C-alpha positions in Angstrom: 25.4 -8.0 16.7 23.4 -9.2 13.5 20.3 -9.6 13.4 19.4 -12.9 11.5 17.3 -12.7 8.2 14.5 -15.3 8.6 14.1 -16.9 5.2 10.0 -16.6 5.9 10.5 -13.3 5.8 11.9 -12.9 3.0 9.6 -14.7 1.1 6.4 -12.9 2.8 8.3 -9.5 1.7 8.1 -11.0 -1.8 4.7 -13.1 -1.9 3.2 -9.0 -0.8 5.0 -7.6 -3.6 4.2 -9.8 -6.0 0.4 -9.5 -4.9 0.3 -5.6 -4.8 1.3 -6.0 -8.7 -1.7 -8.0 -9.6 -3.9 -6.2 -7.1 -3.1 -2.9 -8.9 -4.5 -4.4 -12.4 -7.2 -4.8 -11.4 -8.5 -1.4 -12.3 -11.1 1.2 -13.2 -9.7 4.3 -15.1 -11.5 6.5 -13.9 -10.0 10.4 -13.7 -6.1 11.3 -13.9 -5.9 8.6 -10.6 -6.8 4.6 -11.6 -8.8 3.5 -8.8 -7.3 -0.3 -8.2 -6.5 -2.4 -5.7 -3.2 -1.7 -4.6 -4.2 -0.2 -1.5 -5.5 -3.1 -0.9 -2.7 -5.3 -1.2 -0.4 -2.4 1.4 -3.1 -2.8 4.2 -2.9 -7.3 3.8 1.0 -6.6 4.0 0.2 -4.0 7.8 -2.2 -6.6 8.7 0.6 -9.9 8.2 4.0 -8.5 8.1 6.4 -7.1 10.7 6.5 -3.5 10.2 10.2 -3.0 8.3 8.8 -6.5 6.3 5.6 -4.7 5.8 7.3 -1.4 4.3 10.4 -3.4 2.5 6.8 -4.9 0.5 5.4 -1.5 -0.7 9.7 -0.3 -0.7 9.7 -3.7 -3.2 6.7 -3.2 -5.0 7.8 0.4 -6.4 11.8 -0.4 -7.1 10.5 -3.0 -9.2 7.9 -0.6 -11.1 10.8 2.2 -11.1 13.5 -0.5 -13.2 10.7 -0.7 -15.2 8.6 -4.1 -14.1 5.1 -3.8 -15.6 3.5 -3.7 -12.0 2.2 -0.6 -11.6 -2.0 0.1 -12.9 -2.5 -0.5 -16.3 1.2 -3.0 -16.2 3.1 0.1 -16.7 6.7 0.4 -15.0 10.1 2.9 -15.5 11.3 6.0 -13.6 8.7 8.2 -15.5 5.2 6.6 -14.1 6.8 6.4 -10.4 7.7 10.3 -11.0 4.8 10.9 -13.1 1.7 12.6 -11.1 0.8 9.2 -9.8 4.0 8.4 -8.1 3.5 9.7 -5.1 0.8 7.6 -4.3 2.5 5.0 -4.6 5.5 6.2 -2.4 2.5 6.5 -0.1 1.6 2.5 0.3 4.8 2.2 2.4 3.1 4.5 5.0 0.0 2.6 4.7 1.6 -0.8 5.4 4.0 0.8 7.7 1.2 2.2 10.0 -0.6 -0.3 9.6 2.1 -2.6 10.9 3.0 -1.1 13.7 -0.5 -1.2 15.3 -1.0 -4.5 14.7 2.7 -5.0 16.7 2.2 -2.9 19.3 -1.7 -2.8 19.9 -4.0 -5.6 18.0 -7.0 -3.8 18.6 -9.2 -3.0 15.8 -9.7 0.5 17.0 -6.0 0.8 17.3 -5.6 -0.7 13.8 -8.4 1.8 11.8 -6.8 4.4 13.1 -3.2 3.9 12.1 -5.1 2.3 8.4 -7.0 5.6 8.8 -3.5 7.2 9.5 -1.0 5.7 6.8 -3.7 6.6 4.1 -3.4 10.4 4.9 -0.1 10.1 4.3 -0.7 8.9 1.3 -3.4 11.3 0.4 -0.6 14.0 1.5 2.5 12.8 -0.4 -0.1 11.9 -3.1 -1.4 15.3 -3.8 1.2 17.3 -3.3 3.1 15.3 -5.5 0.4 14.9 -8.1 -0.4 18.7 -7.8 3.7 19.5 -8.6 3.7 17.5 -12.0 0.4 18.7 -13.4 0.0 22.2 -12.2 -3.2 21.7 -10.3 -4.3 23.5 -8.3 -5.4 22.0 -4.4 -9.2 22.0 -5.1 -9.2 20.1 -8.2 -6.4 18.0 -7.1 -8.6 16.6 -4.3 -11.4 16.4 -6.9 -9.2 14.1 -9.4 -7.4 11.9 -6.2 -8.9 11.4 -2.9 -12.2 12.4 -2.9 -13.5 9.6 -5.3 -11.2 7.5 -3.1 -12.3 8.0 0.2 -14.3 5.4 0.1 -13.7 2.7 -1.8 -9.9 2.9 0.3 -11.8 2.7 3.8 -13.9 -0.2 2.5 -10.3 -1.7 1.5 -8.9 -1.3 5.1 -12.1 -3.0 6.6 -11.7 -6.0 4.2 -7.7 -6.3 5.3 -8.4 -6.0 8.6 -11.0 -8.8 8.6 -8.6 -10.6 5.8 -5.5 -10.3 7.7 -7.3 -11.3 11.4 -8.5 -14.5 9.5 -5.2 -14.7 7.5 -3.4 -14.4 10.5 -4.3 -17.0 12.7 -4.2 -19.6 9.7 -0.5 -19.2 9.2 -0.2 -19.2 12.7 -1.2 -22.6 13.0 0.2 -23.3 9.7 3.5 -22.1 11.5 4.4 -19.4 9.1 3.6 -17.0 11.3 
């Protein structure tokens, strides 16, 4: 049995890929990994889209950048960026969006959503840090100091903000018949 794909789902998936591309440009270049708001886009996609579509939106974002469209931080694009030192974190956005969306769909309770956001973030950090170490040859302590520790508090704040904004937008989108 084929599942019918709603135009709304495709549009929202593209919208969140585009939103993440815009948010990636709002950045502070600190150290080897720039601080930007792309993680917020992944969290928000998870708050507002079905799990498969949330993950797909981050996959589309990643693929747009991989083919050379300058969607990554600093208006960068191309396979070299995705295969470079920060590529693992970009791939990790898929896990952030998916974990968040699964929690919203299965529970909807804030503690569960928060725990899922943290789990997705930890997977992103783990995958991204391992990737960073493989590409740069950095040791674990250095990689964590450059790529994880400075980002924990800001990323948790992005998750909290996405949770609040996501709840607000979900209600409004439902009233408008979009969600």
